[in-house]
C-alpha positions as CSV (number, residue, x, y, z in Angstrom):
1,X,-8.5,186.2,269.3
2,X,-6.0,183.4,270.1
3,X,-5.0,183.3,266.4
4,X,-4.2,187.0,266.3
5,X,-2.0,186.7,269.4
6,X,-0.2,183.6,268.1
7,X,0.4,185.4,264.7
8,X,1.7,188.5,266.5
9,X,4.1,186.4,268.6
10,X,5.4,184.5,265.5
11,X,5.7,187.8,263.6
12,X,7.8,189.3,266.4
13,X,10.0,186.2,266.7
14,X,10.6,186.2,262.9
15,X,11.5,189.9,262.9
16,X,13.9,189.4,265.8
17,X,15.6,186.4,264.2
18,X,16.2,188.2,260.9
19,X,13.2,186.5,259.3
20,X,14.8,183.1,259.6
21,X,12.8,181.2,262.2
22,X,14.9,178.3,263.7
23,X,17.6,178.7,261.0
24,X,15.4,177.2,258.3
25,X,16.7,178.2,254.9
26,X,20.2,179.2,255.9
27,X,22.6,178.7,253.1
28,X,25.5,176.3,253.7
29,X,29.0,177.5,252.7
30,X,32.3,175.8,252.1
31,X,34.8,177.4,254.5
32,X,38.5,176.9,254.0
33,X,41.0,177.8,256.8
34,X,44.6,178.3,255.7
35,X,47.7,179.0,257.7
36,X,50.8,179.5,255.6
37,X,54.3,180.8,256.0
38,X,57.7,179.7,257.3
39,X,57.4,178.4,260.8
40,X,57.6,175.2,262.8
41,X,55.7,174.1,265.9
42,X,52.5,176.1,265.4
43,X,49.4,175.7,267.6
44,X,46.2,176.3,265.6
45,X,42.8,176.8,267.1
46,X,39.6,176.9,264.9
47,X,35.9,176.5,265.0
48,X,34.6,173.2,263.5
49,X,31.4,172.4,261.6
50,X,29.4,172.4,264.8
51,X,30.8,175.7,266.1
52,X,33.1,173.9,268.6
53,X,36.7,175.0,269.2
54,X,39.4,172.5,268.1
55,X,43.1,172.7,268.6
56,X,45.8,171.1,266.4
57,X,49.6,171.2,266.9
58,X,51.4,171.4,263.6
59,X,55.1,170.9,263.0
60,X,55.2,172.5,259.5
61,X,53.2,174.9,257.3
62,X,51.1,175.1,255.2
63,X,48.0,173.9,257.1
64,X,44.5,173.7,255.6
65,X,41.1,172.7,256.9
66,X,37.8,172.6,255.0
67,X,34.5,172.7,256.8
68,X,30.9,173.6,256.1
69,X,29.1,176.4,258.0
70,X,25.8,178.2,257.4
71,X,25.1,181.9,256.7
72,X,25.3,184.0,259.9
73,X,27.6,181.5,261.7
74,X,30.8,182.7,263.3
75,X,34.2,181.4,262.4
76,X,37.4,181.6,264.4
77,X,41.0,180.9,263.4
78,X,44.0,181.5,265.6
79,X,47.7,180.5,265.2
80,X,50.5,180.8,267.7
81,X,54.1,180.6,266.7
82,X,56.5,178.7,268.9
83,X,59.4,179.5,266.6
84,X,62.0,182.2,267.1
85,X,62.2,183.2,263.4
86,X,58.8,182.3,262.1
87,X,56.2,184.2,260.1
88,X,52.7,183.2,259.1
89,X,49.6,184.3,257.3
90,X,46.0,183.3,258.1
91,X,43.1,183.2,255.7
92,X,39.5,182.3,255.9
93,X,37.7,181.8,252.5
94,X,34.0,181.3,251.9
95,X,33.0,179.4,248.8
96,X,36.5,179.9,247.3
97,X,36.7,183.7,247.9
98,X,38.9,185.2,250.6
99,X,36.9,186.6,253.4
100,X,39.4,187.4,256.2
101,X,43.2,187.7,256.3
102,X,45.8,188.4,258.9
103,X,49.6,187.9,259.3
104,X,52.2,188.0,262.0
105,X,55.8,187.2,262.7
106,X,58.4,187.0,265.6
107,X,58.8,184.7,268.5
108,X,55.6,183.7,270.2
109,X,53.4,185.7,267.8
110,X,49.7,185.0,268.0
111,X,47.4,186.0,265.2
112,X,43.7,185.4,265.0
113,X,40.7,186.0,262.8
114,X,37.1,186.0,264.0
115,X,34.1,187.0,261.9
116,X,30.6,186.2,260.8
117,X,30.0,184.6,257.4
């Protein structure tokens, strides 16, 4: 009887986790963040390989960052202009293919991308 209950509990857990117990077997992907355009003094916020938020202050574009993330993970990229005449485009690519794209312009523009890979 204990085996049946344990099996039922594991089956329920597996079903609720998308069939991927403890993240075993998740595919790792190369994620490339890109911020391009014509702007100076940009604040860029992004999720790193561990899912933590990092901030970098950049004086000139383009800016790029490559990280590795697993299937089902969330990515976040935000850029804030501190330039009166700037414009910028943000892109998140997975394994070399564009996945998310956004753009903005004008003083103090703030553009972000958030999504699941």
